[in-house]
N, C-alpha and C positions, 0 to 999 in steps of 0.2 A: 504494500500499499504506500503510495507516495503522495505528498502534498505539493501542489503546484501553485506558485504565486505568479499572477498575471499582471502585466502593466497595460493599462488602458490609455491609448494615445490615438487621437483623431478617430475615435469610435472603433478602433481595432484592438483586439487582445493580443498581447505578445508575451510569451513565456520567458521569464528572466531567471527564475530560481526553481529548481526541483529538489525537494528534500524528502528523503526516505524516512518513513516512520517505522519504528520497531513494532513488530507484531508479537503477540504473546501466544500464538498458536503453538501447540506442542509439536504439530507435524511440520511446521515451517522452520526453515533454517536459513539465515542470511549467508552462510558459508557456501551454499549452492550457487548464489548469484554474485558473490563478492570475488572479483578477480585477484585480490591481494591475499586471499586466505592461505594459499600455498607458499607465500613468501615468508621465509624464515628470517625475521628481522634480527633475532638474537645471533644467529650464525653469521650474519653480514656485518653487524656493528660491534660484536663482542671482540675484545682484543685477543691477539694470538698469545698462547702460552709458550710455545716453542716454535722455532723457525720452520720445523717440518709441518706445522699446521697450514702453511701456505699451500703445500701440495695437496692437502686433504680438502681444503675449502675451494669450491668451484669459483667463487667470486675473486678470490686472490690468485687462484691458479690461472685464470684467464688473463690477468695482468701480465704475468711472466711469459705466457705463451702467445700473447698478442703480437701479430706481425706488423703493427703500425710503425714501430721504430725502424724496421728494415725498409718498409715502404717509403718513409720519410727520407731515409738515406739515399734510396734510389732516385726519388724525386729531386733531391738536392743535386745529385750528379747530372740529371737532365738540365737543371738550371745552369749548372757550371758549364756544360758543353754549349748551351745556347749563348751564354754571356761571353764565352771565349770566342765564338764565331763573330759576335758583334764587336768585340774588342779588337779582333784582327782587322775588321773593316775600318774601324776608326784609326788604327795605327797606320794602315795603308794610305788612307786619306791624308793623314798628317805628313807622311813621307812625301806624298805628291805635292802638298802645299809648301813644304820646306825644300822642294827640289832635291830630295834624297832618294827618290825611287829610280832604279836603273832603267825602267821602261819609259820614264818621262824626264830624261836628262835635259832635253832641249826646250822644255816648257819654261817660259818666263812670264812673270806677272808684272813687269814694268815696261813702260813704253820705251822703245828704242830711240836712238838719236835721229834716225831717218823719219820715223813716225812723228817725233816731236816737232821737227822742222816742217813737216807736212808737204803736200804737193804744191802749195801756193809758192813757197820760196823757190822750189826747183823750176816751176814754170816761169816765174818772173826772171830768174837768172838766165834761163835759156832764151827767152824772148828778147831780153835786153841785149844779149850778145849778138844774136842773129840779126835783128832788125835795126839795131843801133839807136833805139829811143829809150828814154828813161820811163820808169813806172810812175804812175801818179801818186801823190801823197795819200789820197784816199785809200788806194789799194794797199799801200804799206801800212797805214793805220789799221785797216781791217785785218791784215795778217798778224799784226802784233796783238790785237784784241783776241783773235782766234787762238794764238799761242798762249795767252794768259788764261783763256777758258780751258784749254787742254791741261795746263798746269794745275788748275783748281780741281779738274776732274780727276787727274792723276793722284793728287793728294787725297781726295776723298776715297778713291779706290784703294790706295795704300792703307789708309786707316781702316777701311772695311776688311781688307785682307788680314791686317794685324789682329783685329777683333775676332775674326773667324778662327784664326790660329789659336788665340787665347781660349775661346770657347771650346774648340776641339780638344785642346790639351786638358782643359778642365773636365770634359766628359770622359776622356781617357783615364784621368786620375780617379774619377768616380767609379768607372768600370773596374779598374784594378782593385779599388777598395771593396767593391761589391764581390769580386771574385775571392778576395782574401776572406771575407766574412763567410761566404758560402763554403769555401774549403774548410774553414775552421768549424762551422756548424756540422758539415758532413763527417769530419773526423770525430767530433764528439758523439754524433749519433751512432757512428759505426762502433766506437769504443764502448758506448753504453749498451748497444745491442749485443756485443760480444760478452761483456760482463753479465748481462742478463741471462744469456744462454748458459754461461758457466755457473752462475748462481742456481739456475734451475736444475742443472745436472747434480750439483752438490746437495741441494735440498732433496732431490729425488732419491739419491743414494742414502742420505741421512734418514729419510722416511722409511726406505726399505730396511735399513739396519734396525731402526726402532721397531718396525713391524715384526722383523725376525726375532728380536729379543722379546717382544710381547708374546709371540707365539711360543717361544721356548719357556717363558715364565708360566704361561697357562698350561703347557704340557707338564712342567715340573709340579705345578700346583695340583693338576689332575692326578699325577702319579702319586703324590703324597696323600691325596684324598683316597685314592684307590688302596694304597698300602694301609692307611688308617682303617678303612672299611674292612679290609681283609683281616687285620689284627683283631678288630672287634668281633668279626664273625668266628675267628678261631677261638677267641676267649669264650664266646658264647657256646661254641661247640664243646669246649673242654668242661664248662660248667654243667652242661646237660648230658654228659656221658655217664653210663651206669657205674655203680660202685665196684670195688675190688672183688667182692664175693660173687658178683655176677648175678645176684638175685634181684628180681624185679618186684618192687613193692607196690602193692595195690591196696587201695582203700575201698572198703565196702560200706 
């Protein structure tokens, strides 16, 4: 039997709380419907008396036999391999930007002398020599302005390149630190997993030894009880044996 509390909102009933009432029928038992009846709380929460109790208790035994530690170590190895691949890409890009890569030796990130002078100066010199007339002041002024604009653009490009190199080196340092942390975590996980396996083997051997001693103690106790019972029976047999004259006494 259950009690249901409804909330009325906008003319609609909505169940918010369901509470079971205890019935006093002799034929009714809450244990049949309670899913937590079979849970042994005392076995779960009670402290262990000996280390071998870990082997006997399922809840504690599952902790040592759990494969989660090994799975975490394998997952960390996958992260390490992925980060190493990314780190190689960053290092290769850094070598290219610093002109240290053997496949990109001829790559330059600065404007050459010919490109700085531009086509304007070369055309003006060629025409002035061939045709024998001087260039106009307006064209010379425009050429100088263009050269100044190229110098400003070159300076901006140089600053951008320096900034890109700095950011790239910073990312490489972060990647190296991340790899070191991953390797350290994996080493600790692997060591912990190995120690856990060794501990399980020792506890299992200890539990087997204790069980063997317990069985021997029970056998010895049973043997002593058997010997005691045999001695009692023999004493009773001696007490009920006939007298030395061999006469049987009967009472009428």
